[in-house]
N, C-alpha and C positions, 0 to 999 in steps of 0.2 A: 316488552323491552323496558329496561330501566330508564328512568328519566335522564341520567347522565349519559347513557349510551345513545339515546335519541339525539341529545344535543351534539354529541361528538359526530354523529352521522350527518347532521345538518351542516356543521362546520366543515367537515371533510368534503361534502358535496359542493359547497360554495367555493372552497379553495380550489377544488379540482376544476370547476367550471371557469373560474377567473384566472387560472394559471397561464392561459394562453394570451391574456390581455394586459397583465401588469407584471412588474418585476418582483423578485423575492422580498425586497424590503417592503413594498406596498402590501404584499400578501401577509407578511408578519403583522403589519399595522392593522390590516383588515381583520385578521384572526383575533387579535386582542380586543378590537372594538366589538366584534360579534360575541365573543365570550362574555364581555362586560354586560352587553345587552341581554344575554340569555340567563344571567345569574338568577334573576327573580322570576323567570318564566318556568312554568310547569308544563311538561309535555308527556303525553301518554302513548302515542303510537306514530310510527313512520315506517315506510318501506326501507329495507336495508340499502338499496341502491337506487339511483335515479331510474325512472321508467325506461328511458332509452338505452340503459346499460344492462337491463335485466333480460335481454332477449337471447343472449348466447354466452357460453363459457368464455369464448375468445374476448368478447367485449367486457365481461366482468373482470377477467384477468388483466386486460389492458388498463382498466380503471384502477385496480389495486397497485399494479406496478407503477403507473404514472403518479398516483397519489403518494406512494412511498418516495419516489424521486423528488417530488415537490416538498414533502414535509421533512425529509432527512437532509436538510440544507447544509448541515455542518460536516457532512461526509465529504471526503476528497473525491474529485471527479473520477479518479481511477477506481476507488472503492465502490462508488455508485455503479460504474460500468461493470464491475465484477459481479455485484449483486444482480443487476438487471440481466446480464448475460446468462447467469446460472438459472434464474427463474424462467427466462425465455426458453432455455433448453428443457427445463422440467416440463413446461406447459406444451412443448412440441412433442414430448414423449407420452406424458400422462394428460390426455385430453379431457380435463374436467375443471370446474372452477377451483381456484386456489383455496378458497375457504372451505371446500369440501374434501380436501385431500387428507389422507390419514397416513399412519406409519407404514402401512403395506405399500402405498403408492410411492412413498419416499424410498423405501428399501428396494423396490423394483426399479426405480429410476437410477439409484446409485449403482445397482448391479449392471444396468445398461451402460452407465457412464464409464464404469471400469473397463468394459469390453468394447466400447464404441469404435475403436480403431481396428479391431481384430478382423472384421469382415473385409476390410480393404487391404489386408495383409500386414497391418501394423501390430504393435505390441499393446498389451494391456496398460492402462494408466497406472502409474505408481501409486502406492498407498497415500503418499503425501499429497499428490494431486487430487485424489478422490476425497481425502479429508478436507482439503481446501474447499472443494465444491460443497461438501456437507456443511462446512462452516458458513459459507455464503447463504445457503438455503436456510440454515438455522437462524441466522441474523434476520432474514426476511420474515420468517414465520414468527419469530419473537415479536417483531414489529406488528404483525397481523394480530397477535394475541393482545398486545398492549393497546392496540386500537379497537379491540373488542370485536374484530371480524371473526375471530375464532376463540374457542375456550382454552385451547392448549396448543403447544408447538409440537407437531408430529415428528419433527426431526429428532427430538430429544429421546424418542423411543428406539432410535437406531444407533447401533454401536459404531464408533469410528474404527477404521482399519488399523491394525498394528503396523507401525512404521519401523523400518530398519534405519537406524541412525548411521549415516555414512560418514567416513572421515571428512573433515573440513577441507575444502578446496582452497588452498592459499599459495601465495608465491614464496618460494625459498629465496634466500639472499642472492644466490647466483642468478635466479630468474629475474629478480628486481633489476640487477645490472643489465641483463639482456633487454628488459623492458625499456630501460633508459636508452640503450643503444638503438632501439627500434623507433625512437621518436625522431621525426624528420623536421619538426618545427618547434619553435620556442613555446608556442601555445600547448602543443601536445605534451612536451616535457613538464610544463607548469601544471597541467591537469593531472598528470601522473603523480607528481610530487605532492600536490595538494590532497589528492585522494589517499595517497599512501600515508601521509602524516596525520591527517584529520580523522580518517576512517568514516568520513561523512557518507550518508546515503546520496546517491546520484541526484535525487530530487531536491536535496538541500543546497546544492551548489549554485544553481541558477539564480537564487534569491540574493546571493551575496554581491554587494557593491564594493568598489575599491576602498571607499572610506570606512567600511566596516572592519578593515584589518588594522589591528594595533601592531605596527611594525617593530615596536620595541620589545613586546612580549610574545608576539605571534598569536595572540588571542583573536578569535572571531566569534561574536555572539550571534547565534542564529535561532530561528523558530524551528523546533524539531518537526520534521515532516509528518510523523505519526502521532506524537503525544500532544502536539500544540503547546509545548512548553519551551521556554528559552533554554538553550544549553550552549556550552562553550566548546568551540573547536580550537585545536592548537596546531600551529604551523611551526615545525622545527626550522633550524637555520638553513638546512639544505632546501627545504620547500620555499622559504622566504626568498632565498637567493634566486631560484629559478622563476618564481612568480614575479619578482621585481624585474628580472631581466626581460621577461615577456611583456610586462606592462610598459617598460621603458621603450620597447620596440614599437608600440602602438602609436598610430597617428590619429585615431578617432577620438571623439569627445564623449563616448558612451560611459556612463557611470558603472556599468556592469563589470564584474571581475573577469568574466570570459565573454568574448564576442565572436561573431563570425570572422573567418579569416579573410573575407572579401566584403566589399561594399554591398549593402549599406551598414555593415558592422552592427547588426542587431544583437541583442542579448542571446547568448548561447543557451539553448534549452537542454533538458536532460537527454533528448534524442540525439542532439548534436554531440554531447559528451560521449555517449555510447558509440556513435559513429567514428569519432576521433580515436577512441580506444580500439575499435575494430581494425582500423587502418594500422595502428601500431602492432596489433596482433598478427596482421598479415605479414608484416616485416619480420616478425619473430617466428612465423609459421606455427602459431599456437593460439588457443582461445584466450582472449583478454576481455574482461568485462569489469565495470566499476565495483560491483559488490565483492569481487575477489580481493581487491585491495582493502576493502573494509574488513573482510574476514582475516586478511593478513595481519592487520593491526591488532585485532582481537587475540589471535594466536600468539603474536609476539609479546603482548602484555601478559598473557597467561604464562608463557614460558619464562618470563622474567620474574615470576612470583607475585604478580599484582593481584590484590584481593578481588574476588568476584564482584563485590559491591562497587569497587572503583571501576572495574571493567564495564559494569552496567551503566555507570554515569558517563564514561567516555563514549560508549557506543550509543547512548541515548535510548536504551531499552526501557520501555515503561514497565514491563513485567520482568522481574528477576528470574523467573522460570526460563525465559528465553535465553538469558545469559548463561545460566547454569547448564542448560541443555547442550549448548554448542561449545562453550568454552571451559567446561569442567574437564573435558577430555584432554589428555596430554598429547602433544605433537610427537611424531616419530623421532624427530631430532632430539627433543627433550628426553624421550624415553631411552634413546641410545646413550645419551649423556649420563643419565641416572645409572644405567647398567654398567657403564665404564667405571663410574666412580664407586660402585658397590661391588664390583667383581673381585 
């Protein structure tokens, strides 16, 4: 084994063993200290895993998964959970050490994953769902390769499934009015208007405080949930009016933009926002979810002739391919308008 690989194994094993005793900040400091001390040290041989972990595939896999969760500290908790769940599913179907898996194992697992609900009378997973699972696995095995536990990523040899690009699910103007009528509280109306105007991701709303809002311009500077870059949200006059009306009605002293509607008036999390919108949907007798309002803004911008690059900035997409994929298509309303004008 190469000298650098041996050092990496030692560091990984120490970090793994200490993760249950110290916090992430201390682990970072510890890793830097160990790396500094090992610079001038030459090593020739070491076992790949601690002795107590080499006894079974299950223990080896637990080690790899736990180590990734420890070392990939910059990932969002939701992303970590997606990676972990995908790998746990893989190891429950393919019972062998993760560092011994090959493309045949991955292909077999993805075939199982596509049909996993059929035996119980359900439908096959959609291509997009299967490709998401493949992407999570690929991210994990890329990490395994970079950590030198494997020489290659076995997922790369498997082809993603072809996806059917469905029409964008968005609210028409008449549906927006119905949505407003379905609000039974000032808070619900404010949430609807803020999401409609900003096109923010539901996970970006809880971080906003009242003093983050520039009431003169409608600007709100936030940290993007996915790209970890600052970006600007915009509240139009209608959104500002209903948000101000909601804030004026509050009697709590919480700095959060949205809070529980009952004591102790804690900051509203994204699950609370989703639940509030579900209640509005019940009043409308239709499915209402935050991302649909985000897609509505994207479609409206496209129909008004907004450049794709600007739509990308407004929506906060790190990758322009995402914007082009979803918002290059024309809406049915815009298509009908073009046909009327060219008939």
